[in-house]
Structure formats: C-alpha cells, structure tokens
ROMARTOR-274566 format. One record per residue: x, y, z of N, C-alpha, C in turn. Coordinates in steps of 0.001 Angstrom, whole numbers, plus 500000, padded with zeros to 6 digits. Example, Ala and Ser with C-alpha at 12.3 -4.5 7.8 and 13.67 -1.06 7.14 Angstrom:
! residues 2
513190_494310_507800_512300_495500_507800_513200_496700_507800 $
512850_497750_507080_513670_498940_507140_512900_500030_507870 $
END
This chain:
! residues 395
250028_682095_399011_250484_683290_399241_249783_684122_400049 $
250266_684652_401296_249583_685568_402126_249425_686668_401642 $
248556_687499_401448_248102_688800_400861_248378_689866_402122 $
248907_690923_402317_249026_691594_403552_247667_692164_403936 $
247289_692193_405124_245903_692573_405615_245505_694092_404709 $
246655_694898_404804_246349_696009_404472_246437_696335_403018 $
246944_695586_402003_246855_695529_400622_245288_695690_399893 $
245339_696421_399003_244233_696714_398336_244194_695569_397091 $
242884_694979_397110_242480_693886_396241_241300_694124_395484 $
241198_693666_394123_239744_693541_393458_239501_692145_393561 $
240561_691294_394015_239864_689726_393989_240314_689438_395415 $
239501_689527_396313_239939_689381_397837_239706_687404_398202 $
239181_686959_396967_239367_685493_396836_240773_684815_396757 $
241603_685848_396179_243176_685447_396503_243973_685619_397682 $
243461_686018_398529_244001_686563_399728_244888_685705_400641 $
244414_684345_400588_244940_683340_401906_245105_682085_401266 $
246270_681222_401497_246116_679966_401285_246516_679351_402777 $
246321_678060_402794_246120_677662_404061_247833_677199_404251 $
247969_677607_405734_249491_677285_406026_249998_675931_406448 $
250659_675504_406147_251108_673924_406355_251855_673977_407384 $
251272_673289_408736_251966_673121_409837_253050_672493_409975 $
253438_671520_408889_254780_671059_408906_255876_671830_409003 $
255634_672843_408427_256835_673829_408276_257378_674212_409930 $
256332_674098_410868_256448_674689_412141_256669_673549_413102 $
256953_672272_412817_257052_671382_413384_258523_671247_414808 $
259240_672057_414163_260404_672293_415146_260854_673287_415783 $
259518_674109_415752_259628_675514_416268_259796_675447_418008 $
260407_676257_418435_260169_676458_419979_261118_675534_420517 $
261969_674974_419766_262873_673899_420700_264326_674419_420888 $
264403_675927_420850_265534_676632_421186_265368_677395_422467 $
265966_677031_423731_265400_677822_424753_266263_679228_424950 $
267154_679429_424062_267698_680581_423970_267118_681657_423315 $
266129_681050_422361_265169_682034_421667_263657_681933_421926 $
263472_681390_423160_262099_681276_423430_261298_682544_424138 $
262196_683554_423941_261665_684834_424423_261421_685857_423156 $
261573_685540_422030_261744_686367_420961_260323_687144_420781 $
259338_686473_420772_257985_686821_420438_257758_687982_421494 $
258028_687633_422557_257685_688857_423856_258315_690102_423298 $
259428_690125_422786_260082_691600_422282_259429_692169_421256 $
258340_691738_420539_257652_692379_419492_257182_693495_419622 $
256069_693745_420681_255859_695195_421043_256979_696291_421050 $
257910_695645_421691_259079_696942_421947_259703_697125_420659 $
260073_696086_419676_260609_696334_418616_260075_697173_417619 $
258449_696998_417666_257655_697466_416538_257052_698789_417308 $
257846_699601_418246_257644_700971_418659_258634_701803_418028 $
259757_701144_417508_260822_701587_416683_261630_702719_417600 $
261684_702452_418850_262191_703290_419973_263729_703314_419939 $
264530_702189_419897_265860_702094_420127_266552_701169_419015 $
267983_701126_419625_268724_700096_418571_268422_698781_418888 $
267852_698005_417711_267911_696615_418006_268867_695806_417026 $
269755_696335_416728_270814_695555_416192_271165_694411_416709 $
271181_694228_417936_271734_692732_418574_270581_691944_418262 $
269248_692570_418291_268292_691299_418303_268008_690946_417011 $
268183_691806_416083_267935_691424_414492_269387_690824_414041 $
270282_690877_414716_271530_689972_414238_271218_688659_414789 $
270490_688528_416016_270379_686893_416563_269208_686461_415724 $
268270_687022_415263_267071_686689_414631_267694_685925_413161 $
268742_686866_412444_269320_686289_411415_270217_685216_411627 $
270777_685029_412869_271597_684034_413132_270783_682715_413376 $
269830_682903_413831_268647_681774_414052_268462_681054_412698 $
267880_682099_411699_267745_681577_410416_268893_680966_409694 $
270151_681740_409756_271237_680918_409367_271534_679652_410019 $
271651_679267_411282_271696_678337_411759_270931_677117_411199 $
269551_677699_411348_268737_676482_410410_269090_676240_409387 $
269334_676890_408537_269654_676701_407055_270912_675665_406829 $
271719_676345_407719_273481_675682_407721_273200_673970_408195 $
272414_673903_409206_272274_672401_409579_271339_671586_408699 $
270624_672253_407706_270113_671474_406688_271005_671452_405612 $
271713_672250_405187_272841_672224_404376_273729_671065_404472 $
274304_671333_405795_275579_670353_406153_274782_668744_406293 $
273573_668761_406504_273156_667525_406434_273143_666832_404934 $
273010_667833_403967_273198_667285_402498_274420_667087_402274 $
275240_667822_402662_276774_667936_402216_277421_666805_402764 $
277104_665883_404262_277666_665057_404221_277617_663970_403537 $
276508_663624_402522_276368_662557_401729_276609_663366_400095 $
277344_664307_400185_277443_664745_398769_278727_665520_398714 $
280176_664818_398197_281276_665375_398344_281540_666751_397507 $
280929_666875_396405_280988_668016_395677_280321_669157_396308 $
279170_669087_397197_278697_670177_397802_279608_670597_399074 $
279856_669415_399360_280984_669789_401027_281921_670677_400737 $
282710_670292_399439_284064_670864_398882_283455_672335_398768 $
282369_672793_398007_282177_674167_397690_281737_674631_398727 $
280956_674142_399618_280901_674754_401068_282166_675196_401847 $
283074_674327_401820_284215_674368_402908_285010_675478_402110 $
285179_675893_400890_285978_676800_400005_285440_678161_400128 $
284086_678263_400581_283243_679529_400052_283814_680574_401230 $
283843_681888_400754_284261_682968_401511_283095_683381_402609 $
283038_683667_403485_281950_684039_404535_280708_684764_403743 $
281053_686047_403022_280113_687098_402528_279267_685981_401558 $
279948_685127_400723_279255_684606_399803_278227_683609_400519 $
278702_682793_401293_277863_681911_402324_276658_682540_402794 $
276933_683839_403319_275930_684630_403997_274975_684961_402792 $
275313_685062_401765_274131_685313_400642_273298_684103_400382 $
274084_682930_400433_272846_681857_400353_272338_681187_401173 $
272860_681350_402589_271898_680990_403625_270818_681900_404002 $
270861_683182_403756_269712_684073_403745_269064_684198_402781 $
268977_683386_401647_268187_683689_400380_266776_682860_400452 $
265779_683499_400334_264485_683025_400405_264408_681901_399752 $
265053_681472_398465_264692_680402_397986_265392_679222_398428 $
266599_679215_399151_267366_678128_399821_266534_677962_401076 $
265759_678670_401621_265024_678418_403045_263817_677567_402284 $
263133_677953_401325_262280_677210_400738_262559_675712_399967 $
263612_675658_399903_264107_674486_399210_264391_673347_400447 $
264800_674125_401402_265395_673242_402891_264197_673039_403570 $
263270_673905_403843_262516_674035_404685_260936_673574_404658 $
260511_674003_403356_259203_673629_402849_258725_672315_402605 $
257784_671823_403020_257186_670243_402928_256984_670394_401202 $
257649_669639_400628_257456_669213_399081_257989_668006_399028 $
257980_667363_397619_258351_666196_397205_259717_666229_396364 $
260400_667276_396250_261363_667378_395672_262341_666411_396277 $
263091_665508_395596_264239_664490_396207_265522_665413_396792 $
265735_664850_397843_267205_665443_398478_268408_665588_397162 $
268526_664571_396356_269457_664867_395451_269300_665918_394317 $
267951_666165_394242_267821_667446_393359_268020_668832_394228 $
267735_668488_395282_267736_669925_396308_269284_670173_396278 $
270315_669268_396438_271359_669204_396385_272259_669699_394981 $
271561_669265_394123_271918_669703_392792_271639_671345_392679 $
270541_671516_392821_270306_673128_392898_271173_673820_393802 $
271411_673700_395013_272462_674263_395650_273687_674297_395138 $
274132_673146_394628_275330_673348_394132_275591_674364_392910 $
274174_674446_392062_274357_675480_390842_274349_676668_391441 $
273781_677170_392651_273884_678503_393533_275316_678774_393910 $
275913_677609_394355_277146_677907_394998_278509_677869_393865 $
277943_677242_392536_279126_677611_391615_278872_679189_390968 $
277548_679626_391054_277509_680960_390400_278159_682034_391527 $
277763_681720_392816_278359_682442_393820_279676_682459_393843 $
280498_681467_393589_281823_681027_393524_282549_681966_392598 $
281882_681852_391522_282352_682773_390252_282498_683899_390438 $
281232_684574_391101_281024_686076_391138_282153_686539_392297 $
282532_685731_393065_283475_686110_393894_284893_685841_393749 $
284988_685386_392160_286185_685504_391632_287224_684134_391918 $
286394_683255_392359_286964_682040_392640_286736_681025_391424 $
287374_680103_391124_287139_678937_390045_286490_677948_390733 $
285484_677071_389931_284916_675913_390266_285036_674823_389159 $
285146_673652_389647_285255_672629_388635_283784_672375_387897 $
282728_672768_388748_281332_672573_387972_281040_673558_386722 $
280412_672850_385641_280568_673895_384505_279373_674852_385006 $
279260_675766_384443_278382_676932_384736_277824_677634_383301 $
276648_676888_382781_276064_677070_381706_275631_678546_381822 $
275369_679084_380551_274359_680232_380509_273194_680233_381080 $
272542_681053_381673_270988_681026_382204_271056_681019_383597 $
271980_680179_384162_272262_679954_385513_272014_681148_386549 $
271347_681130_387447_270978_682181_388529_271700_682057_389917 $
271955_683165_390533_272463_683145_392048_271193_682815_392810 $
271317_682320_393874_270427_681949_395112_269498_683192_395370 $
269997_684546_395497_269196_685797_395701_268396_686150_394334 $
268746_685776_393233_268051_685939_392090_268712_687224_391557 $
269773_687708_391719_270363_688802_391327_271435_688783_390589 $
271936_687631_390228_272947_687479_389120_272730_686575_388436 $
272704_686694_387134_272374_685800_385875_273578_685393_384930 $
274090_684253_384805_275135_683827_383823_274817_684105_382253 $
275404_685184_381901_275215_685464_380418_276549_685780_379783 $
276978_684893_379172_278242_685122_378446_278050_685579_377166 $
276826_685814_376405_276570_685774_375052_276141_687306_374833 $
277238_688158_374974_277333_689673_375087_276913_690242_373811 $
277037_689612_372825_276384_690254_371515_275083_690019_371290 $
274353_689382_372522_272946_689107_372372_271986_690032_372751 $
270703_689918_373095_269924_690678_373279_270379_691563_374892 $
270351_692644_374801_270573_693301_375837_269865_693170_377189 $
270410_693268_378440_269540_692828_379422_268406_694068_379672 $
267518_693468_380118_266190_694423_380593_266689_695309_381541 $
266384_696703_380982_266442_697883_382004_265714_697582_383299 $
266261_698135_384617_267295_698473_384873_268482_697406_385324 $
268194_696072_384553_269343_695390_384982_270647_695644_384256 $
271687_695191_384531_272950_695733_383761_273772_694392_383760 $
274752_694849_382884_275720_693662_382231_277027_694065_383088 $
277889_692868_383793_279231_693116_384265_279867_692091_383729 $
280605_692139_382867_281419_690975_382184_280660_689770_381950 $
280422_688392_382444_279795_687410_381903_278245_687545_382721 $
278226_688385_383518_276873_688424_384186_276039_689700_384136 $
274738_689504_384337_273443_690059_384141_273178_690353_385729 $
272993_691846_386273_272808_692207_387716_271557_692657_387902 $
270428_692298_388572_269561_692730_389060_269529_694129_389809 $
268885_695327_389559_268798_696100_390244_268669_696131_391954 $
269534_696654_392756_269348_696276_394322_269140_697830_395175 $
268423_697804_395655_267863_699059_396715_268379_699087_398039 $
269258_699655_398552_269733_699496_399832_269883_698029_400182 $
270393_697399_399555_270538_695901_400040_269610_694691_399651 $
268518_695451_399101_267284_694573_398918_267129_694070_397313 $
267215_693062_396847_267278_692947_395360_265848_693168_394817 $
265665_693605_393547_264495_693748_393032_264426_692850_391636 $
263629_691897_392040_263675_690802_390787_262207_690736_390240 $
262530_690536_388829_261421_690421_388023_261550_689286_387045 $
262771_688485_386972_262934_687590_385954_263502_686230_386336 $
263935_686145_387767_264602_684943_388087_263383_683834_388451 $
264245_682406_388606_263250_681431_388883_262444_681540_390304 $
263252_682533_391156_262390_682768_392554_261272_683501_392246 $
261312_684562_391226_259955_685309_391011_259024_684203_390484 $
259181_683342_389765_258355_682510_389227_257820_681735_390304 $
258486_681287_391388_258190_680588_392250_256969_681127_393280 $
257452_682501_393542_256484_683249_394520_254939_683498_393908 $
254979_683744_392466_253810_683920_391788_253177_682646_391512 $
253960_681571_391479_253296_680530_391143_252421_680087_392512 $
252489_680658_393736_251607_680229_394767_250514_680842_394726 $
250129_682017_393684_249018_682551_393535_248102_681893_392314 $
246824_682283_392097_246051_681883_390962_246189_683041_389801 $
247238_683804_390004_247339_684971_388838_247838_684267_387649 $
247576_685176_386520_248348_684904_385566_249181_686081_385432 $
250693_685982_385489_251569_687168_385490_252574_687204_384498 $
253205_688341_384029_254197_688425_382823_255096_689253_383423 $
256173_689258_382725_257268_690539_383222_256802_691732_382802 $
257482_692752_383510_257255_694153_383077_258040_694580_381792 $
257265_695412_381002_258131_696114_380010_259220_696843_380570 $
260204_697177_379858_261573_697961_380766_261031_699066_381127 $
260139_700299_380658_259933_701301_381470_258994_701327_382546 $
258173_700273_382687_257435_699885_383727_258242_699317_385013 $
259518_698334_384673_260122_698026_385555_260855_698991_386207 $
261326_700035_385525_262333_701165_386042_261473_702047_386972 $
260018_702194_386600_259041_702810_387346_258942_702190_388591 $
258718_700981_388858_258420_700155_389945_259609_700379_391094 $
260805_700239_390149_262088_700092_391212_262193_701666_391751 $
261850_702616_390844_262109_703808_391365_261307_704274_392602 $
259949_703623_392460_258951_703510_393572_259439_703001_394863 $
260216_701622_394874_260636_701051_395990_261853_701685_396597 $
262777_702740_395579_263777_703359_396409_263131_704464_396862 $
262275_705332_396414_261845_706330_397008_260940_706036_398298 $
260182_704773_398291_259835_704349_399793_260627_704179_400837 $
261806_703293_400505_262711_703030_401222_263627_704422_401797 $
263896_705210_400922_264234_706467_401461_263599_707288_402160 $
262130_707203_402228_261175_707881_403093_261213_707168_404387 $
261349_705798_404461_261163_705258_405537_262574_705324_406558 $
263441_705436_405690_265068_706068_406648_264890_707231_407008 $
264243_708188_406425_264194_709490_406768_263302_709689_407953 $
262166_708620_407990_261344_708723_409270_262021_708047_410664 $
262736_707072_410200_262877_706038_411182_264184_704914_411086 $
265186_705747_411370_266558_704524_411431_266111_703199_411820 $
265522_702961_412995_265348_701523_413594_264234_700835_412512 $
263289_701564_412018_262500_700677_411105_263500_700423_409808 $
263963_701179_409261_264991_700923_408057_265930_699776_408441 $
266597_699779_409293_267324_698716_409953_266573_697134_409838 $
265604_697180_410362_264331_695864_410252_264340_695753_408907 $
264008_696634_408306_263826_696182_406499_265056_695504_406090 $
266070_696224_406402_267431_695731_405862_267666_694470_406267 $
267314_694236_407665_267715_692735_408009_266755_691630_407790 $
265560_691890_407534_264765_690940_407199_263919_691076_405875 $
264161_691951_404907_263908_691800_403596_264632_691650_402621 $
265022_690581_401878_266127_690353_401104_265751_690475_399560 $
264581_690484_399181_264087_690073_397718_262624_690896_397575 $
262507_691854_396836_261150_692143_396609_260954_691552_394866 $
259980_690595_394786_259526_690380_393443_258204_690950_392890 $
258524_691491_391543_257633_692231_391025_256978_691518_389822 $
255736_691776_389449_255058_691092_388305_253972_692172_387802 $
253782_691955_386584_252587_692660_386278_251233_691577_386117 $
250113_692039_386198_248881_691072_386059_248160_691496_384781 $
248410_691028_383610_247675_691779_382162_246294_691541_382474 $
245760_690522_382948_244203_690348_382663_243590_691276_383967 $
244268_691803_384963_244009_692664_385931_244928_693546_386085 $
244955_694801_385523_245985_695821_385719_245431_696690_386822 $
244491_696724_387258_244249_697318_388759_244567_696740_389966 $
244903_695315_389828_245342_694701_391016_246548_695161_391516 $
246367_695868_392664_247825_696507_393271_247642_696142_394827 $
248327_694706_394786_248392_694211_396180_249953_693611_396251 $
250171_693381_397826_251707_693184_398287_251321_691996_399021 $
252253_690798_398963_251998_689627_399819_253440_689030_399906 $
253485_688014_400856_254756_687172_400934_254008_685624_401153 $
255050_684754_401564_254884_683406_401766_255843_683044_402878 $
255127_681894_403854_256311_681484_405193_257269_680521_404402 $
257206_679966_403359_258149_679179_402687_259218_680352_402183 $
258894_681292_401838_259908_682008_401093_260451_683238_402018 $
260886_682919_403107_261000_684082_404276_262123_684853_403826 $
261766_686579_403942_262518_687494_403553_262325_688194_402177 $
261082_687494_401592_260853_687984_400236_259469_688409_400028 $
259149_689639_399394_258038_690370_399351_257919_690221_397704 $
256300_690293_397503_255655_690411_396071_255032_691472_396160 $
255090_692247_394596_254115_693192_394645_253360_693139_393298 $
252425_693243_393116_251750_693199_391537_251327_694537_391139 $
251594_694544_389770_251325_695900_389120_251949_697253_389973 $
253103_697259_390165_253788_698214_391078_254153_699450_390345 $
253980_699375_389042_254240_700553_388189_252974_701258_387975 $
251776_700770_388458_250412_701305_388240_250212_702597_389278 $
249773_703829_388607_249557_704827_389235_248389_704455_390421 $
247794_703522_390613_247156_703125_391814_247831_702859_392796 $
249279_702581_392704_250129_702668_393764_250781_704198_393966 $
249940_704680_395034_250553_706112_395628_251502_705788_396740 $
252488_707086_396545_253702_706717_397511_253492_706208_398928 $
252343_706852_399722_252258_706264_401202_251765_704648_400973 $
251150_704350_399744_250708_702915_399853_251941_701938_399693 $
252992_702178_398953_254110_701504_398925_254798_701483_399975 $
254979_702548_400815_255710_702657_402423_254939_701573_403112 $
253728_701955_403039_252909_700920_403890_252942_699297_403626 $
252778_699083_402399_253396_697685_401987_254538_697289_402149 $
255572_698025_402086_256967_697577_402557_257109_697052_404046 $
256451_698253_404727_256344_698069_406071_255853_696528_406546 $
254472_696137_406089_253804_695285_406273_254537_694031_405843 $
255177_693924_404745_255936_693141_404316_257164_692432_405257 $
257847_693568_405607_258950_693482_406411_258745_692798_407693 $
257655_693298_408237_257281_692929_409513_256732_691312_409660 $
256194_690920_408429_255798_689877_408122_257113_688836_408280 $
258356_689288_407706_259283_688545_407340_260079_688592_408796 $
259699_689563_409622_260331_689679_410816_259870_688534_411773 $
258436_688691_411830_257589_687521_412633_257849_685913_412311 $
258121_685791_410955_258320_684914_410423_259892_684178_410565 $
260826_685114_410769_262099_684644_411178_262023_684159_412589 $
261312_685153_413383_261493_684611_414992_260595_683303_415161 $
259844_682738_414348_258932_681816_414259_259951_680627_413860 $
261007_680786_413417_262115_679732_413390_262346_679065_414562 $
262177_679783_415653_262876_679317_416958_261943_679506_417950 $
260732_680337_417716_260112_680794_418803_258592_680536_418029 $
257558_679971_419133_256480_679722_418497_255295_680846_418913 $
254131_680838_417927_252980_681829_418342_251920_680919_418909 $
251916_679782_418662_250710_678916_418996_251271_677521_419442 $
250379_677072_420376_250775_675670_421164_250555_674443_420075 $
249921_674917_419051_249623_673862_417843_249585_674601_416487 $
250400_674722_415566_250115_675187_414263_249005_674385_413571 $
249029_673303_413813_248194_672282_413229_246579_672632_413270 $
246527_672650_414412_245075_673168_415135_244736_674530_414795 $
245856_675444_414855_245557_676876_414571_245128_677071_413083 $
245524_676099_412200_245196_676396_410834_243692_676076_410521 $
243097_675508_411663_241691_675272_411467_240668_676430_412001 $
241414_677375_412405_240630_678907_413046_240626_679839_412189 $
239739_680398_412138_239370_681924_411270_239140_683063_412434 $
239453_683978_412171_239350_685527_412869_239118_686325_411878 $
237940_687252_412181_237764_688432_411414_238646_689646_411452 $
239483_690209_410477_240229_691330_410702_239534_692585_411026 $
239796_693114_412086_238972_694620_412232_239525_695531_411286 $
240727_695360_410559_240941_696419_409713_240311_696186_408171 $
240323_694894_407566_239696_694894_406279_238531_694398_406604 $
237768_693604_407440_236551_692985_407791_236662_691533_407247 $
238039_691088_406756_237895_689446_406001_237870_688664_407137 $
237588_687496_406846_237977_686338_407610_239261_685746_407231 $
240222_685588_408318_241568_685413_408116_242151_684013_408833 $
243289_682930_408539_243285_682174_409326_244288_682600_410499 $
244345_682203_411726_244629_682599_412920_246283_683210_412780 $
247030_682262_411959_248454_682781_411643_248403_684176_411169 $
247654_684154_410083_247648_685381_409213_247299_686805_410150 $
246319_686511_410943_245450_687386_411879_246510_687789_412764 $
247266_687200_413538_248279_687335_414464_249193_688127_413770 $
249903_687965_412998_250793_688631_412134_250326_690167_411639 $
248892_690020_411096_248325_691293_410733_248314_692099_412198 $
247958_691913_413533_248111_692728_414622_249316_693482_414792 $
250619_692252_414653_251823_692910_414711_252139_694030_413835 $
251948_693575_412616_252073_694765_411383_251316_695823_411704 $
250298_695984_412160_249379_697386_412073_249887_698090_413503 $
250269_697341_414360_250752_697854_415580_252140_698730_415242 $
252920_697976_414521_254360_698344_414003_253989_699897_412977 $
253025_699581_412126_252597_700681_411277_252170_701934_411854 $
251168_701669_413028_250660_702811_413954_252139_703681_414376 $
252854_702884_415096_254235_703638_415547_254741_704468_414214 $
254933_703623_413152_255734_704524_412158_255109_705220_411779 $
253884_705491_411425_253242_706706_411003_253052_707722_411974 $
253053_707379_413202_253261_708416_414172_254473_709551_414362 $
255622_708641_413945_256779_709463_413750_257005_710014_412408 $
256234_709762_411463_255997_710334_410046_255247_711343_410075 $
254662_712195_411112_253850_713110_411038_254491_714402_410512 $
255464_714618_410664_256433_715839_410119_256633_715542_408742 $
256554_714415_408032_257212_714328_406825_255965_713687_405904 $
254887_713465_406158_253977_713236_405021_252238_713699_405553 $
251844_714364_404470_250428_714838_404957_249222_713816_405208 $
249905_712716_404899_248754_711166_404826_248961_710795_406279 $
250226_711100_407190_250691_710194_408204_249631_709886_409134 $
248943_711079_409465_247816_710806_410390_246727_709872_409875 $
246317_710004_408571_245367_708942_408213_245989_707584_408273 $
247015_707192_407947_247713_706238_407888_247903_705589_409521 $
248294_706419_410237_248332_706055_411637_246787_705703_412138 $
245940_706502_411920_244522_706214_412588_243785_704905_411991 $
244189_704590_410876_243844_703631_410234_244232_702308_411033 $
245601_702209_411181_246391_701300_412031_245534_700988_413399 $
245829_702158_414122_245181_702179_415390_243619_701711_415554 $
242863_702152_414410_241451_701833_414747_241325_700335_414920 $
242094_699435_414509_241679_698027_414778_241696_697454_416152 $
242302_698218_417012_242717_697820_418369_241528_698481_419181 $
240660_699361_418741_239776_699695_419348_238613_699066_420005 $
238342_699239_421298_237501_698251_421990_238159_696844_422050 $
239248_696803_422136_239609_695536_422079_239314_694511_420851 $
238993_694878_419959_238618_694265_418902_239818_692892_418344 $
240880_693630_418467_242065_692645_418121_242253_691308_418975 $
241678_691473_420027_241520_690408_420942_240086_689588_420891 $
238925_690597_420890_237715_689968_421116_237375_689214_419624 $
238214_689564_418396_237669_689018_417097_238134_687589_417087 $
238916_687238_417902_239606_685759_417886_238570_684910_418647 $
238079_683491_418038_237328_682996_418889_237971_682249_419812 $
237094_681619_421075_237567_680952_422201_238680_680244_422011 $
238456_679307_420774_239161_677951_420546_240655_678795_420032 $
240711_679992_419383_241871_680616_418964_242771_681117_420050 $
242059_681609_420847_242628_682196_422309_243419_681147_422929 $
242643_680050_423031_243482_678871_423926_244555_678340_423217 $
244921_678762_422052_246018_678125_421269_246980_679016_421286 $
246867_680238_421645_248039_681078_421738_249132_680745_422986 $
250430_680677_422478_251010_680542_423556_251487_681844_424647 $
251786_681610_425766_251639_682725_426589_252538_684308_426149 $
253579_683864_425534_254387_685186_424988_253449_685626_424017 $
252899_684927_423032_252299_685502_422024_251075_686420_422616 $
250162_685488_423408_249218_686239_423932_249258_687545_424947 $
250423_687630_425606_250813_688837_426381_251171_689957_425311 $
251732_689602_424426_252285_690340_423474_251020_691065_422584 $
250000_690395_422198_248856_690877_421618_248138_691443_422749 $
248035_691347_423933_247271_692140_425058_247998_693464_425196 $
249348_693483_425143_250062_694652_425563_249756_695710_424520 $
249858_695040_422992_249885_696078_421885_248405_696552_421832 $
247110_696012_422302_245929_696259_422325_245572_697415_423393 $
246332_697093_424578_246151_697890_425820_246858_699300_425353 $
248071_699458_424785_248576_700662_424250_248015_701334_423240 $
247267_700675_422200_246935_701293_421014_245503_701990_421336 $
244720_701235_422219_243303_701443_422658_243334_702451_423634 $
244243_702929_424368_244360_703942_425396_243745_705081_424953 $
END
C-alpha cells in the first residue's frame, strides 16, 4: 500500500511497496486519451468545471473493466446472462468498484474461473438490491462489489454495527456524499492485507466518530471548492477504516494502485486526526485516484518496469520514494497548495497547509531531487506537467 507523502506515521518503514509494472503494460495505447496527463496542472488549480474530463476518465476506467468482464462472460453463460439483464446504474456500481478493478487488472494467481465466480456473486447481490430476481442462490454474508451492502436475513440476530443500518434482508454501510465508508467487508480486509499492520474493526462509537470526521471533511471541501469536491466524488468510491490496536498513535492514510478509487485510513477515530489533516488526507488520496485512473490509458513513464528501480527523495517528507509515488506526490501537493489557497477564508490553518505544500517546489527541488535516470524515464507530457507546476509554485 502506498502511504501518502503527507500522512503522518510513527513507522515510516510501512510507507511503500514496490509497484508491479505488469499493471501498466497496456497503458498509453488509447490515442484519444494520450494527453490526459498534460491536463493535470489545469485540473489541480480547481479553476473551472472539469465535469467532461472527469466523465472521460471514469469512462476509460469503465471501458477497461467492461472489456475484461466481457472476456470472462464469453466463456461463462451465467455471468453473461446476469450482465445482459443488469440495469445501467447497477452495472455502473460494479464496473467502478475498486475490488472489481483489483480482480480484473492486478497481477495475481487467482484462476479466471474463481474471478468469474466472485463477479457472479457480486452481480447476484446487486440484482437483488435492484429488486430483480436471480437464479443464483444468495447465502447470508455475501457482499456487494463496493462493500456497502451485506446479505443478512437473520433479523433476529446481532444488530448491525453502528452506523451500519438494516433495510429488509440487507445491512447497509454508511455513505458520505456517494463515498462508501467501509470497515467490515472483504475489500476492507484486502486493502489492509497489503500492509504489515495488525488491524481490527472499530468499536461502534469509534466507527461513528471516524464517519463523522469524514463527513465534516467532505463538507468543508465542498464549501471551499466545488471543482475539488466534484473530483473527489468522481474518483473516490470507498474509504476503508481500521484501528491498529498495537499502535493507536498510527494516523496514516494510503491507497494502492490495484484498488483504484479506494482510500484507507488508520485510527481515524483518534484525536491525533485533526480536522485539517483529515481534509488534507482526503485530498491526497483523491488525487492519487485521479492520476491512477488517468494511467489506465495514459502513462507517466516510458517504462514502468525501469521506473520501479529509481528512487527520489521527497522535498516534503525527506523520505526516499519510488519514482511513481514521487511523481504522484508532486501532483497531490500542487493540488493541495491550490486548494488551501482557496480556503484562506475558511480555516485558520489554511496558510500553514498551503505553505507546506508550496515549499517542496522551492528551488526546483521537485525536479532536482529526481536522479538523471529518472528524468530520462518521464514521458514528455509528464515532464512538462512537472515543470509547469514547479515554475508556478516556485515563482
């Protein structure tokens, strides 16, 4: 799991996993999307309506997933039948679910038949939620693709954890402005499985506190910048929460390229998560998701395999980072700088956050900290975007 460059951690050894370049082998093959990366400086200034661009990015994500699912459906009559009868909105939930992207795109050893079986289970839950019948049995405990719906027919059993709620035969996770807050589903287990942490679910009061913090942070972002909130809506589908019992002071956020559109937070109920830090972390993870979605069709590097061997020292944290994570950090700090400039009338700490973000570009450190072999690997659009952001922030 990639820990955001701005997140605070007591254990920096957990910060970065090696990026598997096989995830990007087909990147850059769509000529219609070849200039996405070049738009990032403009997008991250939060100046105008980016609805069309955000729709294009999610359409690229959807097309990628559709092609992979269609290939499975060709050899699976039951899956194909489920997909053909599915309402558009239900299909949309599946194709943009981070766990579905992981199943279809991440290099792993799961057989295609098992992937197909999992997808059929997701489809059965979604169809039943949409009020449609399905021939596939739907046992208790099955989850939706987004991890926001669990089949639970035993209404006399244990009450769902708060703030989850029961509706008929389903238990529903809390949703904050379209973003699922997940602390119990298999997707939750997957994201934290990428870490070395021992994690467990929250107590009800802790989960309520963490959800309230997310809600307040998203409301704050919306009050400051509509375009920023629209980007968060389009790119961040799920927030996974976990408590780290052996390190209650570990307050970090992170994401993983195999689970695009998902952000993870540890110990969000803790008092160490101040309101501004929750906002900053959400911004960082949403921008990670934005760039990662662009990378489905447009690439940052001439070779992701070679880029995996290059480290660059972050001018913000002072930590060495894989080049892919470093370049993402440059984008997220540029976006953060512009957001907090806009927030000057909304928060006493806005100037502090803005200066922290801007300072990493001073003296062209954002460029100079990349070794020559890393500079040589940047695609022209990515290099120009980095230079444009550095010139603007360092001016």
